[in-house]
Structures are given as C-alpha cells and as structure tokens.
C-alpha positions in Angstrom: -5.4 -17.3 12.4 -8.0 -14.9 10.3 -8.8 -15.4 6.8 -8.5 -12.2 4.8 -11.4 -11.5 3.1 -14.0 -12.8 4.9 -17.1 -13.9 2.9 -14.8 -13.4 -0.4 -11.9 -15.6 -2.0 -8.8 -15.2 -4.2 -10.0 -17.8 -7.1 -9.1 -17.9 -10.4 -11.9 -17.6 -13.4 -14.6 -18.7 -11.2 -17.9 -17.0 -9.5 -16.0 -15.7 -6.2 -14.0 -12.5 -6.0 -11.2 -11.1 -5.5 -11.3 -9.2 -1.4 -8.3 -6.9 -0.6 -8.2 -5.6 2.5 -6.1 -2.1 1.6 -4.2 0.0 4.3 -5.1 2.5 5.8 -3.0 5.5 6.2 -3.2 7.3 9.3 -2.2 10.9 8.1 -1.7 12.7 4.7 1.7 12.5 5.5 1.9 8.8 5.7 0.4 8.6 2.0 2.8 10.7 0.9 5.8 8.9 2.5 4.2 5.8 0.7 3.5 6.9 -2.9 5.9 6.5 -5.6 5.0 9.6 -7.6 3.0 12.7 -5.5 1.5 15.5 -8.0 -0.7 18.5 -8.2 -2.5 18.1 -11.1 -6.1 17.4 -12.6 -7.8 15.1 -15.0 -8.6 15.9 -18.3 -10.2 12.9 -19.7 -10.4 9.5 -19.6 -8.1 7.7 -21.6 -8.4 3.9 -21.9 -9.3 1.3 -19.1 -6.8 -1.8 -17.5 -7.7 -4.3 -15.1 -6.9 -4.8 -11.7 -7.5 -7.9 -9.6 -10.1 -8.8 -12.1 -12.0 -5.2 -11.7 -12.1 -2.4 -14.1 -9.5 0.5 -13.4 -10.2 3.5 -15.3 -7.2 5.6 -16.7 -7.2 9.4 -16.6 -4.7 11.7 -18.2 -3.4 14.0 -16.0 -2.7 17.4 -16.3 0.7 17.9 -13.8 0.9 21.4 -12.3 3.4 20.5 -10.1 5.8 17.5 -9.0 5.9 17.2 -5.1 7.6 13.5 -5.4 8.9 11.5 -7.2 9.6 10.9 -11.3 6.2 10.4 -13.7 8.8 10.4 -16.4 8.3 12.3 -19.7 5.6 13.0 -21.4 1.9 12.7 -20.7 1.1 11.3 -17.5 -1.4 8.4 -17.3 -3.0 7.2 -14.0 -5.2 4.6 -13.4 -7.6 4.5 -10.3 -7.5 1.7 -8.2 -10.8 0.3 -7.9 -12.4 -1.1 -4.8 -13.0 -4.7 -4.5 -15.8 -7.2 -2.8 -18.1 -5.3 -4.6 -20.0 -7.3 -6.6 -18.1 -6.5 -9.5 -18.8 -2.5 -9.3 -15.3 -0.7 -9.6 -16.2 2.4 -8.2 -19.8 2.6 -6.2 -19.1 5.9 -4.5 -17.5 7.4 -8.1 -13.8 7.3 -9.4 -12.0 10.2 -7.4 -9.8 11.1 -10.0 -12.7 11.6 -12.2 -12.7 15.4 -11.1 -12.0 18.7 -13.2 -11.2 20.1 -9.8 -7.6 20.5 -9.0 -6.3 17.7 -6.7 -3.3 15.9 -5.0 -2.5 12.4 -6.6 -0.5 10.1 -4.6 0.1 7.3 -6.8 2.2 4.2 -7.2 3.8 1.9 -10.1 2.7 -1.7 -11.1 5.1 -2.6 -13.6 4.8 0.3 -16.1 1.5 1.8 -15.1 0.7 4.1 -12.4 -2.3 3.5 -9.8 -3.6 5.8 -7.4 -2.1 4.4 -4.0 -5.5 2.8 -3.0 -9.2 3.2 -3.9 -10.0 5.7 -0.8 -6.7 7.3 -0.4 -5.2 8.1 -3.7 -7.0 11.6 -4.3 -7.1 14.7 -2.0 -8.8 17.8 -3.1 -6.2 21.0 -3.0 -7.9 24.1 -4.3 -5.7 27.3 -4.7 -4.0 28.9 -1.4 -4.5 26.2 0.7 -1.2 24.8 2.6 -0.2 21.3 2.1 -1.5 18.5 4.4 2.1 17.3 4.6 6.1 17.9 4.7 7.0 17.5 1.1 10.6 16.7 0.7 12.9 17.9 -2.5 14.5 14.7 -3.1 12.3 11.4 -2.1 13.9 10.0 1.3 15.9 7.0 1.8 13.1 6.4 4.5 10.1 8.1 5.5 10.9 11.1 7.6 11.3 11.8 11.0 8.6 13.0 13.0 8.8 15.5 16.3 10.7 13.1 18.4 14.1 11.2 17.6 12.8 8.1 19.1 10.0 8.1 16.5 10.5 6.3 13.0 9.6 4.6 10.4 11.4 2.0 8.3 11.3 0.1 4.7 9.5 2.1 1.5 6.9 -0.1 -0.3 9.1 -1.3 -3.0 11.2 -3.1 -0.6 11.6 -6.7 0.1 11.3 -7.9 3.7 13.4 -10.4 5.3 11.4 -13.7 5.0 11.9 -16.4 6.9 10.3 -20.1 5.5 9.8 -21.6 8.8 6.8 -21.4 11.1 6.6 -18.0 13.5 7.8 -18.9 16.9 8.0 -16.4 19.6 5.7 -13.3 19.6 3.9 -11.7 16.8 2.7 -8.4 15.8 -0.6 -7.9 13.6 -0.1 -6.9 9.5 -2.2 -5.6 6.6 -2.3 -6.8 3.2 -1.5 -3.9 0.5 -2.1 -5.0 -1.9 -0.9 -8.3 -4.6 0.8 -8.2 -7.3 -0.1 -11.1 -9.3 2.1 -10.5 -12.2 5.7 -10.7 -10.2 4.2 -13.2 -7.4 4.2 -10.9 -4.6 2.2 -10.1 -1.6 3.2 -6.6 0.0 2.1 -6.3 3.3 2.4 -3.6 6.8 3.0 -4.0 9.9 3.5 -1.6 12.8 4.9 -1.8 16.4 2.9 -3.2 19.5 3.9 -1.3 22.6 7.6 -2.5 22.8 7.6 -4.9 20.3 8.7 -3.9 16.8 8.0 -6.0 13.6 11.3 -8.0 12.3 11.3 -10.8 10.2 7.9 -12.0 7.7 7.7 -16.0 8.3 5.9 -17.3 5.2 5.1 -21.0 4.2 3.2 -21.9 1.3 1.0 -24.9 0.8 -0.8 -26.0 -1.8 -4.0 -24.4 -0.3 -3.0 -22.1 1.5 -0.2 -19.0 2.0 0.2 -18.6 5.2 1.9 -15.3 6.7 3.2 -13.7 10.0 5.2 -11.2 11.4 7.7 -11.6 14.6 8.4 -8.9 16.2 11.7 -8.2 18.7 12.0 -5.7 21.3 12.8 -2.1 20.5 15.3 -0.7 19.8 14.6 2.6 21.5 17.3 5.0 22.9 18.4 5.0 26.5 16.0 7.0 28.3 13.2 6.8 25.7 10.4 5.0 26.0 10.2 2.1 24.1 6.2 3.0 23.2 7.9 6.3 21.8 9.6 4.2 18.7 6.7 3.9 16.0 8.4 1.3 13.2 6.5 0.5 10.6 7.6 -2.7 8.2 6.3 -2.1 4.9 7.0 -3.7 1.5 6.8 -7.5 0.0 7.4 -11.0 0.2 8.1 -13.2 -3.1 6.3 -16.3 -3.7 6.9 -19.3 -4.8 3.9 -19.5 -7.3 0.7 -17.5 -8.1 -1.7 -16.1 -5.4 -4.5 -17.9 -7.6 -6.7 -20.5 -6.0 -4.8 -19.8 -2.4 -6.4 -18.8 0.6 -4.0 -16.1 2.4 -4.3 -16.3 6.3 -2.2 -15.2 9.6 -2.5 -12.8 12.2 -3.8 -10.0 10.2 -4.7 -6.5 11.6 
C-alpha cells in the first residue's frame, strides 16, 4: 500500500499541505482527449483569482481565436491556472503558464462553473502561426477518445464518468492507478488507471474508514480480438468515484502508479 503525497498530508486548516499526484499525459493527443475544452488563444490579462486545494489559482481573461473542442459558453472566457501543490505555499514556482501574451493552445476542464487548466504542467502549449496541430482534433467531441492506428488499441471512459465501484475489499489481481484530482465540493476523487500486460482496469474498490480512503483497481483479462496480442489493447479508465464524506482529514491509500 502506498500513501499518496509522501511527506505531505490532506489535513483541514492545519499546517500540513495538500499534495496532488498529477496524472502525466503521454502525448498532446491524450491531453486533447481528456480536456473539456481545447482552444487557441491568449491571455489578455488577469481577472481575479480563486482557490484550489488551498492554493491560489490566478484567473485569466482569454481572447479566443478558435475553439477546437467543447463549448466554453457565451461571453468572455475566464480560465484559472491550476496550481502546483506541495510547494510550500507557492502556487507557480516555475511561473504561471497562462500568463503570456503569446499564442497558445489551452486544455481546460470544468469544476463547478469555473474552467481550470488540465494540470499545472500540461494545460498550455505554445502554438505559433503556421504550426500543425500536435493532435488530431475532431469536429464534435467523441463519445470516447479516438482510436489509434491499430483497431485493437483504444481507450475508454472520459474524465466526467462515474467509475464502476465496489465497496468490498479487492480480491484477485490489481492494476496501479494515479490520482487526477480531488473535488471537495462534490466529494469525489478522480483517478486514472491503465492496462498492465494482458490485464485491463475493470472495477474500483473503495473503502472509507474514519482515517483512510482505501482505493484499489482490479483488472480483468484483455478482450483483444482474435489474432491480436492482448498487449496491443491499451485501455485507460479515467473518471471519478463518489465519497460518503469529505476527503479532509483522511489519508488516501492504495496501489498507486
């Protein structure tokens, strides 16, 4: 069992910090697939700030050149920079990636009524005039992330999905998972889990105790088509599990990546 945020704790109001083990996307295509909106634009100035996990998140007014995915809504668009965590209180030790007057691609996800960059490190990409897209955009958002070159390779479940959950302890083989984010307002934990060899993520086992939230993701045999090696099927489970009580004061433990 591994405790997330080693050396830091999720403790309400105290001196301990909240530490988020942000998911690391393997390619810009993965960023595109998981974002709620993707657009070309630039910041035209700061427009206040909000808070995320106890850290200041600077909000920017965005001049939108082109929307590549999703619906940012009518009127002016405001996007907040997702802060890093476990940094001693400094939200952007390496600089705010949205705070630039350069043309960029912004990958954002919605929490409540507000838009935030996808992660601190992978929410913004510089995008000069004349450059090709580093991903394959779609006219309308796909029901699931688009298939790659082989028909046996695919991903499942967008970030907004509730994952299949079981309250019993995990039995059998498990696959590692990664914490994506914590939604304290709706009492949700967002995670991702990927295939390991011939084992694909299937069910999230969630147990809550007075001090801990225990998460394990069990795997199922790959269903790759006949004649295809099971390792050719790449399945990624991304979404949330609902909690009975707030995360505050609990340790999150499990078979993390």
